C-alpha positions as a Python dict, from the first residue, in 0.01 Angstrom:
ca = {
    (1, 'M'): (0, 0, 0),
    (2, 'P'): (-3, -359, 136),
    (3, 'P'): (-343, -525, 171),
    (4, 'I'): (-520, -525, 506),
    (5, 'T'): (-509, -864, 676),
    (6, 'P'): (-781, -1015, 896),
    (7, 'T'): (-547, -1003, 1196),
    (8, 'Q'): (-496, -628, 1153),
    (9, 'A'): (-870, -571, 1153),
    (10, 'V'): (-919, -793, 1461),
    (11, 'T'): (-642, -607, 1643),
    (12, 'T'): (-799, -271, 1561),
    (13, 'I'): (-1138, -385, 1689),
    (14, 'S'): (-980, -507, 2013),
    (15, 'L'): (-796, -178, 2066),
    (16, 'L'): (-1102, 38, 2003),
    (17, 'F'): (-1355, -186, 2177),
    (18, 'P'): (-1181, -411, 2434),
    (19, 'H'): (-1511, -563, 2549),
    (20, 'T'): (-1530, -759, 2221),
    (21, 'H'): (-1275, -1000, 2373),
    (22, 'Q'): (-1542, -1139, 2604),
    (23, 'G'): (-1785, -1208, 2322),
    (24, 'T'): (-2089, -1206, 2554),
    (25, 'Q'): (-2125, -834, 2627),
    (26, 'V'): (-2313, -619, 2376),
    (27, 'G'): (-2155, -276, 2351),
    (28, 'T'): (-2338, 54, 2334),
    (29, 'Y'): (-2243, 252, 2026),
    (30, 'S'): (-2366, 608, 1978),
    (31, 'S'): (-2301, 870, 1713),
    (32, 'G'): (-1991, 964, 1912),
    (33, 'N'): (-1839, 634, 1798),
    (34, 'A'): (-1918, 700, 1431),
    (35, 'S'): (-1558, 758, 1321),
    (36, 'A'): (-1436, 438, 1484),
    (37, 'L'): (-1726, 240, 1340),
    (38, 'R'): (-1668, 375, 992),
    (39, 'G'): (-1296, 307, 1016),
    (40, 'I'): (-1347, -54, 1114),
    (41, 'I'): (-1592, -139, 838),
    (42, 'N'): (-1362, 34, 589),
    (43, 'L'): (-1078, -191, 711),
    (44, 'V'): (-1298, -498, 679),
    (45, 'R'): (-1394, -404, 325),
    (46, 'E'): (-1030, -359, 227),
    (47, 'I'): (-943, -717, 323),
    (48, 'P'): (-892, -908, -5),
    (49, 'S'): (-1182, -1142, -72),
    (50, 'E'): (-938, -1434, -113),
    (51, 'L'): (-858, -1408, 258),
    (52, 'I'): (-1221, -1430, 367),
    (53, 'V'): (-1238, -1807, 402),
    (54, 'L'): (-1532, -1888, 627),
    (55, 'P'): (-1820, -2132, 672),
    (56, 'E'): (-2139, -1999, 516),
    (57, 'D'): (-2316, -1926, 844),
    (58, 'V'): (-2018, -1739, 994),
    (59, 'Y'): (-1974, -1536, 677),
    (60, 'T'): (-2345, -1450, 674),
    (61, 'D'): (-2332, -1327, 1035),
    (62, 'M'): (-2032, -1108, 953),
    (63, 'V'): (-2209, -955, 653),
    (64, 'L'): (-2518, -886, 866),
    (65, 'A'): (-2301, -716, 1128),
    (66, 'V'): (-2125, -497, 872),
    (67, 'S'): (-2460, -406, 715),
    (68, 'A'): (-2608, -314, 1054),
    (69, 'I'): (-2314, -85, 1127),
    (70, 'Q'): (-2339, 81, 786),
    (71, 'N'): (-2713, 125, 827),
    (72, 'Q'): (-2670, 299, 1163),
    (73, 'L'): (-2397, 523, 1021),
    (74, 'D'): (-2635, 625, 741),
    (75, 'I'): (-2902, 709, 998),
    (76, 'W'): (-2662, 936, 1187),
    (77, 'I'): (-2556, 1105, 862),
    (78, 'Y'): (-2905, 1177, 731),
    (79, 'R'): (-3110, 1208, 1052),
    (80, 'G'): (-2859, 1331, 1307),
    (81, 'D'): (-2794, 1189, 1654),
    (82, 'V'): (-3077, 938, 1645),
    (83, 'G'): (-3065, 593, 1801),
    (84, 'L'): (-2790, 355, 1897),
    (85, 'L'): (-2623, 67, 1715),
    (86, 'G'): (-2787, -241, 1856),
    (87, 'S'): (-2709, -610, 1858),
    (88, 'V'): (-2711, -845, 1561),
    (89, 'K'): (-2883, -1177, 1631),
    (90, 'G'): (-2850, -1094, 2000),
    (91, 'Q'): (-2474, -1045, 1979),
    (92, 'D'): (-2234, -752, 1968),
    (93, 'P'): (-2176, -672, 1597),
    (94, 'F'): (-1803, -615, 1641),
    (95, 'S'): (-1767, -938, 1836),
    (96, 'L'): (-1929, -1118, 1543),
    (97, 'I'): (-1690, -955, 1297),
    (98, 'S'): (-1386, -1013, 1517),
    (99, 'R'): (-1460, -1382, 1574),
    (100, 'A'): (-1519, -1436, 1205),
    (101, 'L'): (-1200, -1264, 1093),
    (102, 'A'): (-996, -1449, 1356),
    (103, 'R'): (-1074, -1767, 1161),
    (104, 'C'): (-940, -1625, 832),
    (105, 'P'): (-583, -1665, 703),
    (106, 'D'): (-349, -1369, 664),
    (107, 'E'): (-182, -1524, 360),
    (108, 'Y'): (-345, -1598, 29),
    (109, 'P'): (-446, -1960, -15),
    (110, 'P'): (-308, -2118, -334),
    (111, 'S'): (-519, -2092, -645),
    (112, 'P'): (-706, -2412, -737),
    (113, 'T'): (-491, -2416, -1052),
    (114, 'T'): (-165, -2426, -853),
    (115, 'T'): (13, -2762, -882),
    (116, 'E'): (-84, -2994, -597),
    (117, 'L'): (263, -3153, -538),
    (118, 'M'): (106, -3477, -417),
    (119, 'F'): (442, -3654, -450),
    (120, 'I'): (544, -3485, -122),
    (121, 'A'): (408, -3692, 166),
    (122, 'D'): (458, -3430, 438),
    (123, 'D'): (133, -3229, 445),
    (124, 'V'): (288, -2924, 610),
    (125, 'L'): (584, -2907, 372),
    (126, 'R'): (362, -2967, 70),
    (127, 'G'): (126, -2690, 177),
    (128, 'S'): (411, -2448, 244),
    (129, 'I'): (575, -2501, -95),
    (130, 'R'): (243, -2487, -277),
    (131, 'G'): (165, -2163, -96),
    (132, 'D'): (493, -2009, -217),
    (133, 'I'): (422, -2123, -573),
    (134, 'G'): (73, -1975, -561),
    (135, 'A'): (206, -1646, -420),
    (136, 'A'): (476, -1633, -689),
    (137, 'E'): (216, -1688, -961),
    (138, 'R'): (-6, -1415, -816),
    (139, 'A'): (287, -1171, -791),
    (140, 'F'): (385, -1246, -1151),
    (141, 'V'): (33, -1174, -1279),
    (142, 'N'): (38, -845, -1084),
    (143, 'F'): (377, -745, -1236),
    (144, 'E'): (544, -763, -894),
    (145, 'W'): (873, -890, -1034),
    (146, 'K'): (1083, -887, -718),
    (147, 'A'): (819, -1066, -510),
    (148, 'A'): (762, -1321, -787),
    (149, 'T'): (1134, -1392, -815),
    (150, 'V'): (1196, -1422, -440),
    (151, 'L'): (894, -1647, -385),
    (152, 'A'): (982, -1863, -684),
    (153, 'G'): (1335, -1899, -546),
    (154, 'A'): (1198, -2006, -209),
    (155, 'A'): (980, -2270, -373),
    (156, 'I'): (1270, -2400, -587),
    (157, 'E'): (1499, -2422, -286),
    (158, 'A'): (1241, -2609, -79),
    (159, 'L'): (1165, -2853, -363),
    (160, 'L'): (1531, -2930, -430),
    (161, 'H'): (1604, -2962, -59),
    (162, 'W'): (1322, -3214, -31),
    (163, 'R'): (1444, -3404, -338),
    (164, 'L'): (1803, -3432, -214),
    (165, 'D'): (1669, -3578, 110),
    (166, 'Q'): (1514, -3865, -87),
    (167, 'A'): (1718, -4170, -189),
    (168, 'P'): (1873, -4183, -438),
    (169, 'P'): (2102, -3992, -428),
    (170, 'T'): (2300, -4120, -134),
    (171, 'T'): (2487, -3895, 105),
    (172, 'A'): (2813, -4018, -46),
    (173, 'E'): (2696, -3919, -396),
    (174, 'I'): (2595, -3574, -276),
    (175, 'N'): (2932, -3527, -104),
    (176, 'R'): (3118, -3631, -420),
    (177, 'S'): (2911, -3385, -622),
    (178, 'V'): (2992, -3104, -379),
    (179, 'S'): (3364, -3186, -401),
    (180, 'T'): (3348, -3184, -780),
    (181, 'L'): (3174, -2846, -788),
    (182, 'V'): (3425, -2698, -545),
    (183, 'A'): (3714, -2833, -758),
    (184, 'K'): (3554, -2677, -1068),
    (185, 'K'): (3516, -2350, -873),
    (186, 'V'): (3140, -2354, -929),
    (187, 'F'): (3134, -2313, -551),
    (188, 'P'): (3395, -2067, -417),
    (189, 'S'): (3410, -2270, -96),
    (190, 'T'): (3272, -2591, 49),
    (191, 'P'): (2905, -2553, 152),
    (192, 'P'): (2809, -2608, 517),
    (193, 'P'): (2781, -2977, 617),
    (194, 'S'): (2410, -2952, 687),
    (195, 'R'): (2188, -2889, 386),
    (196, 'D'): (1963, -2686, 615),
    (197, 'N'): (2231, -2417, 588),
    (198, 'W'): (2279, -2433, 212),
    (199, 'H'): (2187, -2152, -25),
    (200, 'L'): (1972, -2180, -336),
    (201, 'H'): (2288, -2187, -549),
    (202, 'H'): (2409, -2504, -376),
    (203, 'F'): (2081, -2689, -427),
    (204, 'I'): (2058, -2593, -794),
    (205, 'E'): (2414, -2686, -888),
    (206, 'V'): (2426, -3014, -693),
    (207, 'S'): (2088, -3118, -835),
    (208, 'G'): (2211, -3037, -1184),
    (209, 'D'): (2539, -3223, -1135),
    (210, 'L'): (2350, -3532, -1016),
    (211, 'A'): (2110, -3506, -1314),
    (212, 'I'): (1813, -3459, -1084),
    (213, 'I'): (1728, -3156, -1295),
    (214, 'Q'): (1829, -3089, -1656),
    (215, 'A'): (2081, -2828, -1770),
    (216, 'N'): (1812, -2593, -1902),
    (217, 'T'): (1634, -2617, -1567),
    (218, 'V'): (1958, -2523, -1389),
    (219, 'T'): (1982, -2215, -1610),
    (220, 'A'): (1620, -2118, -1550),
    (221, 'A'): (1638, -2181, -1174),
    (222, 'N'): (1950, -1968, -1144),
    (223, 'L'): (1750, -1669, -1267),
    (224, 'A'): (1570, -1671, -931),
    (225, 'R'): (1893, -1618, -740),
    (226, 'D'): (2027, -1345, -971),
    (227, 'F'): (1761, -1089, -878),
    (228, 'P'): (1805, -793, -852),
    (229, 'K'): (2164, -802, -981),
    (230, 'P'): (2380, -1070, -1145),
    (231, 'G'): (2583, -1306, -933),
    (232, 'P'): (2535, -1468, -595),
    (233, 'S'): (2523, -1248, -285),
    (234, 'W'): (2723, -1481, -62),
}
């Protein structure tokens, strides 16, 4: 079962209690809402802790809200239809939870041990590649072989694409390499003119031919494109 994301929890809260969109209205929750309340806090608790990335005060408010909901559910279980779920710090508890979760990412942030890639100047590209590397490492540790392979392949392709956009090599050198690989039948046909439309295979072989990566790296990188069966799929 895939992990619950913050966005899924926020969406569920909005569907069950539309007034939480306003953020100013405090809802009235009775024992008749117990199933919905229990379902929401169960969803919140199933969100992986790595995705709960919040300032301390926002996180504290969310924990207080969840605790208040659980406390009221316990009262209804052990004492019957007694009381209503009230506000938390003067605010609707589900609005507090929803606003907090809306600030959280749906994808795992890279581990602090994941390589920083500071040689890439573009912050967005660097963050994207590092995120794929971190996700591949996490999938590998969890024995999720297909996910680890696909994510590793995506990171390799993005890194080699970035490297071929740096000079050297020149465009002429890249074109000569492509022609050589086509002549050697490493490529069954000429790759598209734009590298944005290349496949992982193209990036690996051209980078190897231009000595940007070593032969053993070419062999290792090609493992990422041979999953789940040998040979390219194009």
